[in-house]
All heavy atoms as a GROMACS GRO file, in nm:
protein
  565
    1MET      N    1   1.709  -2.203   0.356
    1MET     CA    2   1.750  -2.070   0.320
    1MET      C    3   1.712  -1.973   0.431
    1MET      O    4   1.602  -1.977   0.483
    1MET     CB    5   1.679  -2.030   0.189
    1MET     CG    6   1.709  -1.889   0.149
    1MET     SD    7   1.633  -1.849  -0.009
    1MET     CE    8   1.494  -1.754   0.049
    2LYS      N    9   1.804  -1.889   0.466
    2LYS     CA   10   1.779  -1.788   0.569
    2LYS      C   11   1.786  -1.651   0.505
    2LYS      O   12   1.881  -1.621   0.433
    2LYS     CB   13   1.883  -1.800   0.680
    2LYS     CG   14   1.860  -1.702   0.793
    2LYS     CD   15   1.951  -1.736   0.910
    2LYS     CE   16   1.948  -1.628   1.014
    2LYS     NZ   17   1.832  -1.626   1.096
    3LEU      N   18   1.685  -1.570   0.531
    3LEU     CA   19   1.682  -1.434   0.477
    3LEU      C   20   1.767  -1.341   0.563
    3LEU      O   21   1.772  -1.356   0.685
    3LEU     CB   22   1.539  -1.380   0.474
    3LEU     CG   23   1.441  -1.448   0.381
    3LEU    CD1   24   1.301  -1.390   0.401
    3LEU    CD2   25   1.482  -1.434   0.237
    4SER      N   26   1.827  -1.246   0.499
    4SER     CA   27   1.896  -1.141   0.575
    4SER      C   28   1.791  -1.056   0.646
    4SER      O   29   1.673  -1.058   0.609
    4SER     CB   30   1.980  -1.054   0.482
    4SER     OG   31   1.894  -0.976   0.398
    5ASP      N   32   1.832  -0.982   0.745
    5ASP     CA   33   1.738  -0.895   0.816
    5ASP      C   34   1.672  -0.796   0.720
    5ASP      O   35   1.552  -0.771   0.728
    5ASP     CB   36   1.808  -0.818   0.928
    5ASP     CG   37   1.846  -0.909   1.045
    5ASP    OD1   38   1.797  -1.023   1.051
    5ASP    OD2   39   1.922  -0.863   1.131
    6GLU      N   40   1.751  -0.742   0.628
    6GLU     CA   41   1.696  -0.646   0.532
    6GLU      C   42   1.592  -0.711   0.440
    6GLU      O   43   1.484  -0.654   0.417
    6GLU     CB   44   1.809  -0.586   0.448
    6GLU     CG   45   1.760  -0.481   0.349
    6GLU     CD   46   1.873  -0.422   0.266
    6GLU    OE1   47   1.990  -0.426   0.311
    6GLU    OE2   48   1.844  -0.374   0.157
    7ASP      N   49   1.622  -0.830   0.391
    7ASP     CA   50   1.526  -0.900   0.305
    7ASP      C   51   1.400  -0.938   0.381
    7ASP      O   52   1.289  -0.929   0.328
    7ASP     CB   53   1.590  -1.024   0.243
    7ASP     CG   54   1.687  -0.992   0.132
    7ASP    OD1   55   1.683  -0.878   0.079
    7ASP    OD2   56   1.769  -1.080   0.098
    8ARG      N   57   1.418  -0.980   0.506
    8ARG     CA   58   1.302  -1.015   0.588
    8ARG      C   59   1.213  -0.892   0.611
    8ARG      O   60   1.090  -0.899   0.600
    8ARG     CB   61   1.346  -1.073   0.723
    8ARG     CG   62   1.229  -1.125   0.806
    8ARG     CD   63   1.264  -1.143   0.951
    8ARG     NE   64   1.299  -1.014   1.008
    8ARG     CZ   65   1.413  -0.988   1.072
    8ARG    NH1   66   1.503  -1.080   1.089
    8ARG    NH2   67   1.436  -0.867   1.120
    9ASP      N   68   1.275  -0.778   0.639
    9ASP     CA   69   1.200  -0.654   0.660
    9ASP      C   70   1.126  -0.612   0.532
    9ASP      O   71   1.011  -0.568   0.538
    9ASP     CB   72   1.291  -0.542   0.707
    9ASP     CG   73   1.344  -0.564   0.848
    9ASP    OD1   74   1.293  -0.656   0.918
    9ASP    OD2   75   1.435  -0.489   0.888
   10ARG      N   76   1.193  -0.626   0.419
   10ARG     CA   77   1.129  -0.592   0.291
   10ARG      C   78   1.011  -0.684   0.263
   10ARG      O   79   0.906  -0.641   0.218
   10ARG     CB   80   1.230  -0.599   0.178
   10ARG     CG   81   1.328  -0.482   0.181
   10ARG     CD   82   1.430  -0.486   0.070
   10ARG     NE   83   1.369  -0.501  -0.060
   10ARG     CZ   84   1.421  -0.572  -0.159
   10ARG    NH1   85   1.535  -0.636  -0.143
   10ARG    NH2   86   1.360  -0.580  -0.275
   11LEU      N   87   1.028  -0.814   0.291
   11LEU     CA   88   0.920  -0.910   0.272
   11LEU      C   89   0.802  -0.875   0.361
   11LEU      O   90   0.686  -0.877   0.317
   11LEU     CB   91   0.970  -1.052   0.301
   11LEU     CG   92   0.866  -1.163   0.291
   11LEU    CD1   93   0.808  -1.171   0.151
   11LEU    CD2   94   0.928  -1.295   0.333
   12ALA      N   95   0.828  -0.842   0.486
   12ALA     CA   96   0.721  -0.806   0.579
   12ALA      C   97   0.649  -0.680   0.533
   12ALA      O   98   0.525  -0.673   0.538
   12ALA     CB   99   0.779  -0.785   0.719
   13LEU      N  100   0.722  -0.582   0.485
   13LEU     CA  101   0.661  -0.458   0.438
   13LEU      C  102   0.573  -0.484   0.316
   13LEU      O  103   0.458  -0.437   0.310
   13LEU     CB  104   0.770  -0.356   0.406
   13LEU     CG  105   0.723  -0.218   0.363
   13LEU    CD1  106   0.642  -0.152   0.474
   13LEU    CD2  107   0.842  -0.132   0.326
   14HIS      N  108   0.623  -0.560   0.221
   14HIS     CA  109   0.544  -0.592   0.102
   14HIS      C  110   0.419  -0.674   0.138
   14HIS      O  111   0.311  -0.654   0.081
   14HIS     CB  112   0.628  -0.664  -0.002
   14HIS     CG  113   0.720  -0.572  -0.075
   14HIS    ND1  114   0.677  -0.485  -0.172
   14HIS    CD2  115   0.853  -0.552  -0.064
   14HIS    CE1  116   0.779  -0.416  -0.219
   14HIS    NE2  117   0.888  -0.454  -0.154
   15THR      N  118   0.434  -0.764   0.232
   15THR     CA  119   0.320  -0.844   0.276
   15THR      C  120   0.215  -0.756   0.342
   15THR      O  121   0.095  -0.771   0.318
   15THR     CB  122   0.367  -0.955   0.372
   15THR    OG1  123   0.464  -1.036   0.306
   15THR    CG2  124   0.251  -1.041   0.418
   16ALA      N  125   0.260  -0.662   0.424
   16ALA     CA  126   0.167  -0.569   0.489
   16ALA      C  127   0.090  -0.488   0.385
   16ALA      O  128  -0.031  -0.468   0.396
   16ALA     CB  129   0.242  -0.476   0.584
   17PHE      N  130   0.159  -0.441   0.283
   17PHE     CA  131   0.092  -0.366   0.177
   17PHE      C  132  -0.008  -0.454   0.102
   17PHE      O  133  -0.117  -0.408   0.067
   17PHE     CB  134   0.192  -0.305   0.080
   17PHE     CG  135   0.256  -0.181   0.131
   17PHE    CD1  136   0.393  -0.172   0.138
   17PHE    CD2  137   0.180  -0.072   0.170
   17PHE    CE1  138   0.454  -0.056   0.185
   17PHE    CE2  139   0.239   0.043   0.217
   17PHE     CZ  140   0.376   0.051   0.224
   18ALA      N  141   0.027  -0.578   0.078
   18ALA     CA  142  -0.064  -0.668   0.009
   18ALA      C  143  -0.190  -0.692   0.092
   18ALA      O  144  -0.302  -0.688   0.039
   18ALA     CB  145   0.006  -0.802  -0.021
   19VAL      N  146  -0.174  -0.714   0.221
   19VAL     CA  147  -0.291  -0.733   0.309
   19VAL      C  148  -0.377  -0.607   0.307
   19VAL      O  149  -0.501  -0.614   0.300
   19VAL     CB  150  -0.248  -0.769   0.453
   19VAL    CG1  151  -0.366  -0.764   0.548
   19VAL    CG2  152  -0.183  -0.905   0.455
   20HIS      N  153  -0.313  -0.491   0.309
   20HIS     CA  154  -0.388  -0.366   0.305
   20HIS      C  155  -0.467  -0.353   0.175
   20HIS      O  156  -0.584  -0.314   0.176
   20HIS     CB  157  -0.294  -0.246   0.322
   20HIS     CG  158  -0.366  -0.117   0.314
   20HIS    ND1  159  -0.344  -0.028   0.212
   20HIS    CD2  160  -0.463  -0.063   0.391
   20HIS    CE1  161  -0.425   0.076   0.228
   20HIS    NE2  162  -0.497   0.057   0.336
   21GLN      N  163  -0.406  -0.386   0.063
   21GLN     CA  164  -0.476  -0.378  -0.065
   21GLN      C  165  -0.595  -0.473  -0.070
   21GLN      O  166  -0.702  -0.437  -0.119
   21GLN     CB  167  -0.380  -0.406  -0.182
   21GLN     CG  168  -0.273  -0.301  -0.199
   21GLN     CD  169  -0.331  -0.163  -0.221
   21GLN    OE1  170  -0.419  -0.143  -0.303
   21GLN    NE2  171  -0.282  -0.067  -0.145
   22LEU      N  172  -0.578  -0.593  -0.018
   22LEU     CA  173  -0.689  -0.688  -0.012
   22LEU      C  174  -0.800  -0.636   0.079
   22LEU      O  175  -0.919  -0.650   0.048
   22LEU     CB  176  -0.640  -0.824   0.035
   22LEU     CG  177  -0.552  -0.898  -0.066
   22LEU    CD1  178  -0.485  -1.018   0.000
   22LEU    CD2  179  -0.633  -0.941  -0.187
   23ALA      N  180  -0.762  -0.577   0.191
   23ALA     CA  181  -0.862  -0.522   0.283
   23ALA      C  182  -0.939  -0.407   0.217
   23ALA      O  183  -1.060  -0.394   0.237
   23ALA     CB  184  -0.795  -0.475   0.412
   24ARG      N  185  -0.870  -0.324   0.140
   24ARG     CA  186  -0.938  -0.216   0.068
   24ARG      C  187  -1.039  -0.273  -0.030
   24ARG      O  188  -1.150  -0.222  -0.045
   24ARG     CB  189  -0.837  -0.130  -0.008
   24ARG     CG  190  -0.772  -0.028   0.080
   24ARG     CD  191  -0.677   0.062   0.008
   24ARG     NE  192  -0.718   0.097  -0.127
   24ARG     CZ  193  -0.646   0.166  -0.211
   24ARG    NH1  194  -0.528   0.210  -0.176
   24ARG    NH2  195  -0.690   0.193  -0.331
   25TYR      N  196  -1.003  -0.380  -0.098
   25TYR     CA  197  -1.095  -0.446  -0.192
   25TYR      C  198  -1.216  -0.501  -0.117
   25TYR      O  199  -1.330  -0.480  -0.157
   25TYR     CB  200  -1.022  -0.558  -0.267
   25TYR     CG  201  -1.113  -0.641  -0.352
   25TYR    CD1  202  -1.158  -0.595  -0.475
   25TYR    CD2  203  -1.156  -0.767  -0.308
   25TYR    CE1  204  -1.243  -0.672  -0.552
   25TYR    CE2  205  -1.241  -0.844  -0.386
   25TYR     CZ  206  -1.284  -0.797  -0.508
   25TYR     OH  207  -1.369  -0.872  -0.583
   26VAL      N  208  -1.191  -0.570  -0.007
   26VAL     CA  209  -1.300  -0.628   0.072
   26VAL      C  210  -1.392  -0.518   0.126
   26VAL      O  211  -1.514  -0.535   0.131
   26VAL     CB  212  -1.243  -0.714   0.187
   26VAL    CG1  213  -1.350  -0.749   0.289
   26VAL    CG2  214  -1.180  -0.840   0.130
   27ALA      N  215  -1.336  -0.405   0.163
   27ALA     CA  216  -1.416  -0.296   0.219
   27ALA      C  217  -1.521  -0.246   0.121
   27ALA      O  218  -1.626  -0.197   0.162
   27ALA     CB  219  -1.324  -0.181   0.261
   28ASP      N  220  -1.494  -0.259  -0.008
   28ASP     CA  221  -1.590  -0.215  -0.111
   28ASP      C  222  -1.691  -0.321  -0.150
   28ASP      O  223  -1.778  -0.296  -0.232
   28ASP     CB  224  -1.514  -0.170  -0.237
   28ASP     CG  225  -1.436  -0.043  -0.216
   28ASP    OD1  226  -1.472   0.035  -0.126
   28ASP    OD2  227  -1.338  -0.021  -0.291
   29ARG      N  228  -1.680  -0.438  -0.091
   29ARG     CA  229  -1.769  -0.549  -0.126
   29ARG      C  230  -1.878  -0.565  -0.021
   29ARG      O  231  -1.850  -0.599   0.093
   29ARG     CB  232  -1.689  -0.679  -0.135
   29ARG     CG  233  -1.568  -0.678  -0.224
   29ARG     CD  234  -1.594  -0.718  -0.361
   29ARG     NE  235  -1.683  -0.833  -0.363
   29ARG     CZ  236  -1.729  -0.882  -0.475
   29ARG    NH1  237  -1.694  -0.831  -0.589
   29ARG    NH2  238  -1.811  -0.984  -0.474
   30PRO      N  239  -2.004  -0.545  -0.059
   30PRO     CA  240  -2.114  -0.559   0.038
   30PRO      C  241  -2.144  -0.705   0.075
   30PRO      O  242  -2.214  -0.730   0.173
   30PRO     CB  243  -2.233  -0.496  -0.034
   30PRO     CG  244  -2.201  -0.509  -0.180
   30PRO     CD  245  -2.051  -0.503  -0.190
   31ASP      N  246  -2.091  -0.800  -0.002
   31ASP     CA  247  -2.123  -0.940   0.022
   31ASP      C  248  -2.024  -1.011   0.114
   31ASP      O  249  -2.031  -1.132   0.131
   31ASP     CB  250  -2.130  -1.016  -0.112
   31ASP     CG  251  -2.000  -1.010  -0.191
   31ASP    OD1  252  -1.922  -0.915  -0.172
   31ASP    OD2  253  -1.980  -1.101  -0.274
   32VAL      N  254  -1.936  -0.937   0.180
   32VAL     CA  255  -1.839  -0.996   0.273
   32VAL      C  256  -1.897  -0.992   0.414
   32VAL      O  257  -1.943  -0.887   0.461
   32VAL     CB  258  -1.704  -0.922   0.266
   32VAL    CG1  259  -1.607  -0.975   0.371
   32VAL    CG2  260  -1.644  -0.933   0.127
   33ALA      N  261  -1.893  -1.105   0.481
   33ALA     CA  262  -1.950  -1.116   0.616
   33ALA      C  263  -1.883  -1.019   0.714
   33ALA      O  264  -1.763  -0.992   0.703
   33ALA     CB  265  -1.935  -1.259   0.667
   34GLN      N  266  -1.963  -0.969   0.807
   34GLN     CA  267  -1.913  -0.871   0.903
   34GLN      C  268  -1.800  -0.925   0.989
   34GLN      O  269  -1.706  -0.852   1.022
   34GLN     CB  270  -2.027  -0.819   0.991
   34GLN     CG  271  -1.988  -0.702   1.079
   34GLN     CD  272  -1.943  -0.581   0.997
   34GLN    OE1  273  -2.007  -0.543   0.901
   34GLN    NE2  274  -1.832  -0.520   1.036
   35ASP      N  275  -1.804  -1.054   1.024
   35ASP     CA  276  -1.696  -1.107   1.108
   35ASP      C  277  -1.562  -1.105   1.035
   35ASP      O  278  -1.458  -1.078   1.096
   35ASP     CB  279  -1.728  -1.248   1.159
   35ASP     CG  280  -1.737  -1.352   1.049
   35ASP    OD1  281  -1.797  -1.323   0.944
   35ASP    OD2  282  -1.684  -1.464   1.070
   36ILE      N  283  -1.563  -1.127   0.905
   36ILE     CA  284  -1.439  -1.119   0.827
   36ILE      C  285  -1.393  -0.974   0.820
   36ILE      O  286  -1.274  -0.945   0.835
   36ILE     CB  287  -1.460  -1.178   0.686
   36ILE    CG1  288  -1.483  -1.328   0.696
   36ILE    CG2  289  -1.340  -1.146   0.595
   36ILE    CD1  290  -1.524  -1.395   0.568
   37ARG      N  291  -1.485  -0.881   0.801
   37ARG     CA  292  -1.451  -0.739   0.796
   37ARG      C  293  -1.391  -0.695   0.930
   37ARG      O  294  -1.292  -0.622   0.934
   37ARG     CB  295  -1.576  -0.657   0.765
   37ARG     CG  296  -1.635  -0.688   0.630
   37ARG     CD  297  -1.775  -0.629   0.615
   37ARG     NE  298  -1.769  -0.491   0.575
   37ARG     CZ  299  -1.750  -0.450   0.451
   37ARG    NH1  300  -1.735  -0.538   0.355
   37ARG    NH2  301  -1.747  -0.323   0.421
   38ASP      N  302  -1.450  -0.742   1.039
   38ASP     CA  303  -1.400  -0.708   1.173
   38ASP      C  304  -1.257  -0.761   1.194
   38ASP      O  305  -1.172  -0.690   1.248
   38ASP     CB  306  -1.491  -0.764   1.282
   38ASP     CG  307  -1.627  -0.697   1.285
   38ASP    OD1  308  -1.642  -0.586   1.230
   38ASP    OD2  309  -1.720  -0.757   1.344
   39ARG      N  310  -1.232  -0.883   1.152
   39ARG     CA  311  -1.099  -0.940   1.168
   39ARG      C  312  -0.996  -0.864   1.084
   39ARG      O  313  -0.887  -0.834   1.131
   39ARG     CB  314  -1.098  -1.088   1.128
   39ARG     CG  315  -1.162  -1.175   1.230
   39ARG     CD  316  -1.161  -1.317   1.184
   39ARG     NE  317  -1.162  -1.403   1.301
   39ARG     CZ  318  -1.137  -1.530   1.298
   39ARG    NH1  319  -1.104  -1.588   1.184
   39ARG    NH2  320  -1.142  -1.602   1.407
   40LEU      N  321  -1.033  -0.832   0.960
   40LEU     CA  322  -0.942  -0.756   0.875
   40LEU      C  323  -0.915  -0.618   0.935
   40LEU      O  324  -0.802  -0.570   0.930
   40LEU     CB  325  -1.001  -0.740   0.735
   40LEU     CG  326  -0.972  -0.853   0.638
   40LEU    CD1  327  -1.048  -0.831   0.507
   40LEU    CD2  328  -0.824  -0.866   0.611
   41ARG      N  329  -1.018  -0.557   0.990
   41ARG     CA  330  -1.000  -0.425   1.053
   41ARG      C  331  -0.900  -0.434   1.167
   41ARG      O  332  -0.812  -0.350   1.181
   41ARG     CB  333  -1.134  -0.371   1.102
   41ARG     CG  334  -1.128  -0.223   1.138
   41ARG     CD  335  -1.264  -0.163   1.167
   41ARG     NE  336  -1.330  -0.225   1.280
   41ARG     CZ  337  -1.441  -0.298   1.272
   41ARG    NH1  338  -1.502  -0.317   1.158
   41ARG    NH2  339  -1.494  -0.351   1.380
   42GLY      N  340  -0.907  -0.540   1.246
   42GLY     CA  341  -0.811  -0.559   1.354
   42GLY      C  342  -0.669  -0.579   1.303
   42GLY      O  343  -0.574  -0.522   1.358
   43HIS      N  344  -0.655  -0.656   1.196
   43HIS     CA  345  -0.522  -0.678   1.139
   43HIS      C  346  -0.466  -0.549   1.079
   43HIS      O  347  -0.348  -0.518   1.097
   43HIS     CB  348  -0.526  -0.787   1.032
   43HIS     CG  349  -0.548  -0.924   1.087
   43HIS    ND1  350  -0.466  -0.982   1.181
   43HIS    CD2  351  -0.646  -1.014   1.063
   43HIS    CE1  352  -0.511  -1.103   1.210
   43HIS    NE2  353  -0.621  -1.124   1.140
   44ILE      N  354  -0.550  -0.473   1.010
   44ILE     CA  355  -0.504  -0.346   0.952
   44ILE      C  356  -0.462  -0.250   1.062
   44ILE      O  357  -0.360  -0.181   1.050
   44ILE     CB  358  -0.614  -0.284   0.862
   44ILE    CG1  359  -0.637  -0.371   0.739
   44ILE    CG2  360  -0.578  -0.141   0.822
   44ILE    CD1  361  -0.515  -0.388   0.650
   45SER      N  362  -0.536  -0.248   1.170
   45SER     CA  363  -0.499  -0.162   1.283
   45SER      C  364  -0.363  -0.202   1.339
   45SER      O  365  -0.278  -0.116   1.367
   45SER     CB  366  -0.607  -0.172   1.391
   45SER     OG  367  -0.572  -0.093   1.501
   46ALA      N  368  -0.339  -0.332   1.353
   46ALA     CA  369  -0.210  -0.380   1.405
   46ALA      C  370  -0.097  -0.349   1.308
   46ALA      O  371   0.011  -0.303   1.349
   46ALA     CB  372  -0.218  -0.530   1.432
   47ILE      N  373  -0.120  -0.372   1.180
   47ILE     CA  374  -0.019  -0.341   1.079
   47ILE      C  375   0.013  -0.193   1.079
   47ILE      O  376   0.129  -0.152   1.074
   47ILE     CB  377  -0.065  -0.388   0.939
   47ILE    CG1  378  -0.065  -0.540   0.931
   47ILE    CG2  379   0.024  -0.328   0.829
   47ILE    CD1  380  -0.134  -0.596   0.807
   48GLU      N  381  -0.091  -0.111   1.087
   48GLU     CA  382  -0.071   0.034   1.091
   48GLU      C  383   0.017   0.073   1.209
   48GLU      O  384   0.111   0.153   1.195
   48GLU     CB  385  -0.205   0.106   1.100
   48GLU     CG  386  -0.193   0.255   1.118
   48GLU     CD  387  -0.323   0.318   1.163
   48GLU    OE1  388  -0.427   0.250   1.169
   48GLU    OE2  389  -0.319   0.438   1.193
   49GLY      N  390  -0.010   0.017   1.325
   49GLY     CA  391   0.069   0.049   1.444
   49GLY      C  392   0.216   0.016   1.427
   49GLY      O  393   0.304   0.095   1.461
   50VAL      N  394   0.244  -0.101   1.371
   50VAL     CA  395   0.383  -0.142   1.349
   50VAL      C  396   0.450  -0.051   1.246
   50VAL      O  397   0.563  -0.008   1.263
   50VAL     CB  398   0.391  -0.290   1.306
   50VAL    CG1  399   0.532  -0.326   1.260
   50VAL    CG2  400   0.346  -0.381   1.419
   51MET      N  401   0.378  -0.022   1.140
   51MET     CA  402   0.437   0.062   1.034
   51MET      C  403   0.466   0.202   1.084
   51MET      O  404   0.572   0.259   1.056
   51MET     CB  405   0.347   0.063   0.912
   51MET     CG  406   0.345  -0.072   0.842
   51MET     SD  407   0.251  -0.073   0.692
   51MET     CE  408   0.358   0.021   0.586
   52VAL      N  409   0.373   0.260   1.157
   52VAL     CA  410   0.393   0.395   1.210
   52VAL      C  411   0.511   0.396   1.307
   52VAL      O  412   0.597   0.484   1.301
   52VAL     CB  413   0.264   0.448   1.275
   52VAL    CG1  414   0.290   0.574   1.354
   52VAL    CG2  415   0.158   0.474   1.168
   53THR      N  416   0.516   0.296   1.393
   53THR     CA  417   0.626   0.286   1.490
   53THR      C  418   0.761   0.272   1.421
   53THR      O  419   0.862   0.324   1.468
   53THR     CB  420   0.603   0.166   1.584
   53THR    OG1  421   0.480   0.186   1.654
   53THR    CG2  422   0.716   0.151   1.684
   54SER      N  423   0.762   0.206   1.305
   54SER     CA  424   0.888   0.183   1.235
   54SER      C  425   0.920   0.292   1.133
   54SER      O  426   1.011   0.277   1.052
   54SER     CB  427   0.888   0.045   1.168
   54SER     OG  428   0.790   0.041   1.066
   55GLY      N  429   0.846   0.403   1.138
   55GLY     CA  430   0.879   0.517   1.054
   55GLY      C  431   0.801   0.530   0.925
   55GLY      O  432   0.828   0.618   0.845
   56HIS      N  433   0.704   0.444   0.904
   56HIS     CA  434   0.624   0.451   0.782
   56HIS      C  435   0.489   0.520   0.810
   56HIS      O  436   0.384   0.469   0.773
   56HIS     CB  437   0.601   0.311   0.724
   56HIS     CG  438   0.726   0.244   0.680
   56HIS    ND1  439   0.788   0.275   0.562
   56HIS    CD2  440   0.803   0.150   0.740
   56HIS    CE1  441   0.897   0.202   0.550
   56HIS    NE2  442   0.910   0.125   0.657
   57ASP      N  443   0.495   0.635   0.874
   57ASP     CA  444   0.371   0.703   0.914
   57ASP      C  445   0.297   0.766   0.798
   57ASP      O  446   0.182   0.807   0.812
   57ASP     CB  447   0.399   0.806   1.024
   57ASP     CG  448   0.500   0.911   0.982
   57ASP    OD1  449   0.572   0.891   0.882
   57ASP    OD2  450   0.507   1.014   1.051
   58TRP      N  451   0.357   0.773   0.682
   58TRP     CA  452   0.291   0.828   0.564
   58TRP      C  453   0.171   0.746   0.520
   58TRP      O  454   0.084   0.795   0.448
   58TRP     CB  455   0.392   0.840   0.448
   58TRP     CG  456   0.465   0.711   0.422
   58TRP    CD1  457   0.583   0.672   0.479
   58TRP    CD2  458   0.424   0.605   0.338
   58TRP    NE1  459   0.619   0.546   0.434
   58TRP    CE2  460   0.522   0.504   0.346
   58TRP    CE3  461   0.315   0.585   0.255
   58TRP    CZ2  462   0.514   0.385   0.275
   58TRP    CZ3  463   0.307   0.466   0.184
   58TRP    CH2  464   0.405   0.368   0.196
   59ILE      N  465   0.161   0.620   0.563
   59ILE     CA  466   0.050   0.533   0.524
   59ILE      C  467  -0.068   0.540   0.621
   59ILE      O  468  -0.173   0.487   0.596
   59ILE     CB  469   0.100   0.387   0.509
   59ILE    CG1  470  -0.001   0.298   0.436
   59ILE    CG2  471   0.135   0.326   0.643
   59ILE    CD1  472  -0.013   0.322   0.290
   60ARG      N  473  -0.050   0.610   0.733
   60ARG     CA  474  -0.150   0.611   0.840
   60ARG      C  475  -0.290   0.650   0.790
   60ARG      O  476  -0.387   0.579   0.817
   60ARG     CB  477  -0.109   0.705   0.952
   60ARG     CG  478  -0.215   0.714   1.062
   60ARG     CD  479  -0.178   0.811   1.168
   60ARG     NE  480  -0.069   0.752   1.244
   60ARG     CZ  481   0.000   0.816   1.335
   60ARG    NH1  482  -0.026   0.941   1.362
   60ARG    NH2  483   0.095   0.755   1.401
   61ASP      N  484  -0.302   0.760   0.718
   61ASP     CA  485  -0.434   0.807   0.674
   61ASP      C  486  -0.504   0.704   0.584
   61ASP      O  487  -0.624   0.680   0.598
   61ASP     CB  488  -0.422   0.940   0.600
   61ASP     CG  489  -0.382   1.054   0.692
   61ASP    OD1  490  -0.398   1.042   0.815
   61ASP    OD2  491  -0.334   1.157   0.638
   62GLU      N  492  -0.427   0.644   0.495
   62GLU     CA  493  -0.486   0.545   0.405
   62GLU      C  494  -0.533   0.422   0.481
   62GLU      O  495  -0.642   0.369   0.456
   62GLU     CB  496  -0.385   0.506   0.297
   62GLU     CG  497  -0.444   0.420   0.189
   62GLU     CD  498  -0.349   0.391   0.076
   62GLU    OE1  499  -0.250   0.465   0.058
   62GLU    OE2  500  -0.373   0.291   0.006
   63MET      N  501  -0.454   0.375   0.576
   63MET     CA  502  -0.494   0.258   0.654
   63MET      C  503  -0.613   0.289   0.744
   63MET      O  504  -0.702   0.205   0.760
   63MET     CB  505  -0.376   0.204   0.733
   63MET     CG  506  -0.276   0.134   0.647
   63MET     SD  507  -0.175   0.020   0.743
   63MET     CE  508  -0.097  -0.072   0.611
   64GLU      N  509  -0.617   0.407   0.801
   64GLU     CA  510  -0.732   0.444   0.884
   64GLU      C  511  -0.858   0.452   0.799
   64GLU      O  512  -0.966   0.414   0.844
   64GLU     CB  513  -0.704   0.576   0.956
   64GLU     CG  514  -0.605   0.560   1.070
   64GLU     CD  515  -0.571   0.689   1.140
   64GLU    OE1  516  -0.613   0.797   1.094
   64GLU    OE2  517  -0.500   0.682   1.243
   65ALA      N  518  -0.846   0.500   0.676
   65ALA     CA  519  -0.962   0.504   0.586
   65ALA      C  520  -1.010   0.362   0.555
   65ALA      O  521  -1.131   0.337   0.549
   65ALA     CB  522  -0.926   0.579   0.458
   66THR      N  523  -0.918   0.270   0.537
   66THR     CA  524  -0.956   0.131   0.511
   66THR      C  525  -1.024   0.070   0.633
   66THR      O  526  -1.126   0.003   0.620
   66THR     CB  527  -0.832   0.048   0.472
   66THR    OG1  528  -0.774   0.103   0.353
   66THR    CG2  529  -0.868  -0.097   0.446
   67GLU      N  530  -0.970   0.097   0.752
   67GLU     CA  531  -1.034   0.049   0.875
   67GLU      C  532  -1.178   0.100   0.884
   67GLU      O  533  -1.270   0.023   0.915
   67GLU     CB  534  -0.958   0.096   0.998
   67GLU     CG  535  -0.827   0.028   1.023
   67GLU     CD  536  -0.756   0.088   1.142
   67GLU    OE1  537  -0.811   0.082   1.254
   67GLU    OE2  538  -0.646   0.143   1.123
   68ALA      N  539  -1.199   0.226   0.858
   68ALA     CA  540  -1.333   0.285   0.865
   68ALA      C  541  -1.426   0.223   0.762
   68ALA      O  542  -1.544   0.195   0.789
   68ALA     CB  543  -1.326   0.436   0.847
   69ALA      N  544  -1.375   0.199   0.642
   69ALA     CA  545  -1.457   0.141   0.536
   69ALA      C  546  -1.498  -0.003   0.566
   69ALA      O  547  -1.600  -0.049   0.517
   69ALA     CB  548  -1.382   0.147   0.403
   70LEU      N  549  -1.420  -0.072   0.648
   70LEU     CA  550  -1.453  -0.211   0.683
   70LEU      C  551  -1.564  -0.220   0.786
   70LEU      O  552  -1.616  -0.329   0.810
   70LEU     CB  553  -1.327  -0.283   0.735
   70LEU     CG  554  -1.225  -0.321   0.627
   70LEU    CD1  555  -1.094  -0.361   0.691
   70LEU    CD2  556  -1.279  -0.431   0.538
   71GLN      N  557  -1.603  -0.112   0.846
   71GLN     CA  558  -1.709  -0.118   0.948
   71GLN      C  559  -1.845  -0.133   0.890
   71GLN      O  560  -1.877  -0.106   0.782
   71GLN     CB  561  -1.704   0.007   1.035
   71GLN     CG  562  -1.584   0.006   1.122
   71GLN     CD  563  -1.584   0.117   1.225
   71GLN    OE1  564  -1.681   0.186   1.244
   71GLN    NE2  565  -1.473   0.133   1.293
   0.00000   0.00000   0.00000
C-alpha cells in the first residue's frame, strides 16, 4: 500500500504530535534518566524546526516549553 502525499503528511504531523505529548509526559517524571531526556529534547527541537518551517509555527511556544522542561 502506498500513501498519498497528503496522507503521508497527515501521518507525519500526527506522529510528531504524539511524540511531543509523550515528551511532555516524560518531562514531568523525575524518574526518567537524563540521557533519555536529552535525546527527547533533541527530537523535539528537530520536530519543532520542521513544523515551523512547514507553517505550523503556532506550536513553537509549546514545544520550546517541553524542551526546557526536559532539561
